[in-house]
Each structure stands twice: as structure tokens, then as C-alpha cells.
C-alpha positions, 0 to 999 in steps of 0.5 A, a space after each residue: 251288744 252287737 245288735 244294739 250297735 247295729 240298731 243305733 247305726 240303722 237309726 242314724 242311716 235312716 235319719 240321714 236318708 230322710 234328711 237327704 230326701 227332704 233336702 232333695 225334695 226341697 231343691 226339686 220344689 225350688 227348681 219347679 217354682 223357679 221354672 214356673 216363675 221364669 216360664 211366666 216371665 218368659 210368657 209375659 216378655 213374649 206377650 209384650 214383644 208380640 204387642 211391641 211387634 204388632 205396634 211396630 209393624 202397624 205404625 206408618 213411621 220407619 222404626 229400626 233397632 240396631 245393636 251396639 255395633 250398629 248392626 240391624 236387628 229389627 225393622 218394621 214393614 214400612 222400613 223394609 219396603 222403603 229400603 227394599 229389604 223384603 227379600 234380603 236377610 238384613 239381620 246382623 248386617 251393618 249399613 255399609 254391608 247393606 249398601 253393597 246388597 242394595 246398590 240403589 240406596 248405597 249413598 243413603 245407607 252411608 249417610 245413615 252410618 255417618 249420622 249414627 256415629 254422630 249420635 253415638 258421639 253425642 251420647 244423647 237423643 238426636 233429632 235430624 232431617 234426612 233426605 234421599 231419592 227412592 227408585 221412583 225418582 221421588 226425593 223423600 224427606 224424613 224427620 228422624 229421631 235417634 236414641 242411643 241406649 247404653 248398659 250400666 257400665 256405659 258400653 253401647 247397647 243399641 240404637 233406636 231410630 224412628 223416622 216420619 215421612 214429611 215429604 208431603 209436608 215439605 212440598 206443602 211448605 214449599 208451595 206456601 213459601 212460593 205463594 208468600 214470595 209471590 204475594 210479597 213481590 206483588 205488594 212490593 210492586 204495587 208499592 213501588 208503582 204507587 210511590 213512583 207514579 206520584 212524582 211522575 204524575 207531577 213531572 208529567 203535569 209540569 211538562 205539559 204546562 211548560 209545553 202549552 205555555 212555552 215557558 220554563 219557570 224556575 218554580 216548575 224546574 225546582 219542583 221537577 228536580 225535587 220529584 226526581 230526587 224523590 224517585 232517586 231516594 226510593 230507588 236507593 232505599 230499594 237497593 239498600 234492601 235488595 242486596 247485602 250491604 258491606 258493613 265495617 264491623 268493629 267493637 263499639 260502645 253502644 251508649 256513645 252511638 246513642 249519644 251521637 244520634 241524640 246530639 245530631 237530632 238535638 237542634 231539631 228536637 228544640 225546634 219541635 219542643 221535644 226533650 230527649 232523655 237517656 238513662 244508660 250509664 253502663 258502657 255496653 260493648 257490642 260488635 257492629 257497624 257504627 254508621 249503620 247503627 247511627 242511621 237506625 237510632 236517628 231514624 227512630 228519633 225522627 219517627 218519635 218526634 214526628 209522632 209528637 207534633 205538639 212536643 213531648 218527651 222521648 225516653 231512651 233506656 239501655 240495659 243488659 238482659 241475659 246475653 242481649 243489650 236491650 235499647 228502648 226508645 219511648 215517645 208520648 205520641 198518640 200511639 199506633 192502632 193494632 191493625 197498623 202495628 203489625 204492618 210496621 217495617 213493611 216496605 212503603 208502609 208509613 204513618 206519615 203523610 210525607 214518608 216513603 215507608 222505607 226508613 223502618 224497613 231499612 232499619 229492621 234489615 240493619 238490626 237483622 244483619 247485626 243478629 238482633 231483633 226489632 219489637 214495637 209496643 204501642 197503645 193508642 193515646 199512650 205512645 209507642 215503645 221501640 225495643 231493639 235487642 243486640 247480642 253482647 260483645 263479639 258476634 
């Protein structure tokens, strides 16, 4: 009986031992599998990191990664050379700490620190331009993109900064702008010389005639005064373009301004057999200078009438398009050739025999001062549309 009990206990012990051994073996296999899985993942991550590191070092752009506390973690070779960090342990240091270690870039690091804070506060990808002087004395300019990264709980994870050197691009742009300015000055000077030379030639010729004849006739004097007035008008127009004009801005109803300009031009329109029709029922309010805008619309109506020597119809429409008030002045003239259309608004360019070419230039400047835009649409034989867009309400 005792043997029988012992036998049964022995079988139970063996069964438990086998069960525990199987369980232990399963755990060991699981741990081995888990280790192999993690090791493979680690190798993949290491491989990806190596690829990223090679790409990061090879790129000609500045690339830097900072942690959630804006401390430097990784920067590529271009960045180390740029900030002279080759022999400095930058890892884990903030911009302000690096500013003390590299005194020459002290202001540059402080600027980076401030811009980083602005990006964190914005909470989104930010593009900006940063400039600083390098030890060679050259002013370097960078097109910078900063990307803030966050954990799922919203806390700061890191900040990725990518900067492209656009110094040469800025130099090229500056040269092109200077050349463009010189070209404009040259064209303007040629235009001024041409416009002033014509009346001066007339005055000189009349003066020579009076000198030779010894008589000063009323007709000669009248022509000379007219030519001098023309020179004065040219000078006045140039002054209006050259210096900022003080404008009396107030809230005005655009429809009333348009109607006022139409009423002024009504008698001239009747003489030229021109009908002016305005389709603008809503009372659109804008912030602007009343007299300046009246000058613009009178000039547009004059140009439209001059484009229709045999008479015709001028349509004026006014409507709201998104956040702008759009005014379209349309005529039924002969239209403007494409090669001339692109020159409209340039000083001294005119399609009229007796025009000075400053009216539209001044009008364009007035609209620009109102933060608006001018657009000319024309087809030969079908007339011209002048589209003006002005901001709604208060500027």
C-alpha cells in the first residue's frame, strides 16, 4: 500500500516536472525569438540610420536636429563647418551655450534661439530667411525650413532645421534688380528728353522767327505759353510719380465716386456721341482718397472715349469678388495689340497722338497706393476692358 502511494506521488512529480520543463523551454524559445526579432529590428534601424547619416552628410544644405528642449543632437558636416563646430562638443548644448563657446557666432546663435521659439509657438512648419556674417566677412543668407515634431501627448519631441545657402542667388537678384533699375531710369530719361524736346523745339523755332522778324505776334506768344504749360504738365506728372502723395483716406461709397466721375464726363460724352451705362446697384464701401479715385475714373472714361472717335458705348460694372471690389470699365474701341498691351502704364507710353503717356501711369500708382490692382484686357476690333480691384472696407 505504501509502495502504491509512493508510486502515485512519483508519477505526479514527474508530470509536474515535465510540465515545468516544457513551460521553461517555451519561455526560452519565446525569449530567443523576441531577441532575434529585436536584433533584426535594431539592425534595420541601424541600417536606416546609416543611410540617413550618409545622406545627411552628403547634402550641401545645413541640416540640424535638436531635441524637445532645443539642445543640439545631430548636425551634418556642412553645419559643423559653417558654425566652426569641428573641434567643439556640441552634443546636448543649447544655442545660448554654443554662443559662449563660439563667440564669433554669438548673435547668430541667439537669432536661431529666438526663431526656434517662434516656430515652437507657431506649432507648424515654418519657412524663413536668416542671414549672418561668417569669419571671412561675407554676409551669408539661408532659406530655412524648421519643422517642429511632437509626441502623441503633445509634448515637444524635436526640431528639424534645414537651411539652403542662397547667398549667390541673392547677389544675382541684386545685380538683376540694379540692372532693371538702370534700364528703367534709361527709358524714363529717354522719354523725358523726348517729351520735353518737342515743346522746346517749338519755343526755339518761334523765338528765332521773332528774332529775325523783330515782331512778337499774339499767335506766337500763345503757342509759346501753351508749350511751356505742356512742359509744366510733364514736370507735374513726374513729381506725382516720384514722391509719396499724402492722401486723405476715409470710408467712401464706390458707386457714388463712379457716378460723380460719369456726371463730370457726361457733356463730353454727348459731344462725342458716347453713351455711358453703369450697372452697380449695391452700395460698396471702401477706404480710400475720394479725389484721387475720381481722378482715376475720369482718366479711364477719357481714354475709353478717345478709343471710340465715332462714338459707342462705355459699360461700367461694379461687383464684389471674394474680399475685393471689382470695377470693370469696357469700351467698344478698336482694341490694343498684344505687343502694346503689356506696355500700358509705363511712363510716356501712349496710344494717343496728343497724349503724354502719364495719365495711366499716375492712375496705376493711385490704385497701388490703395492696395489695389490694375488689369487690362483687350482684343483688336472688340474693345478694351480695364479691371480695377480694391480691398473691401477698411484697409
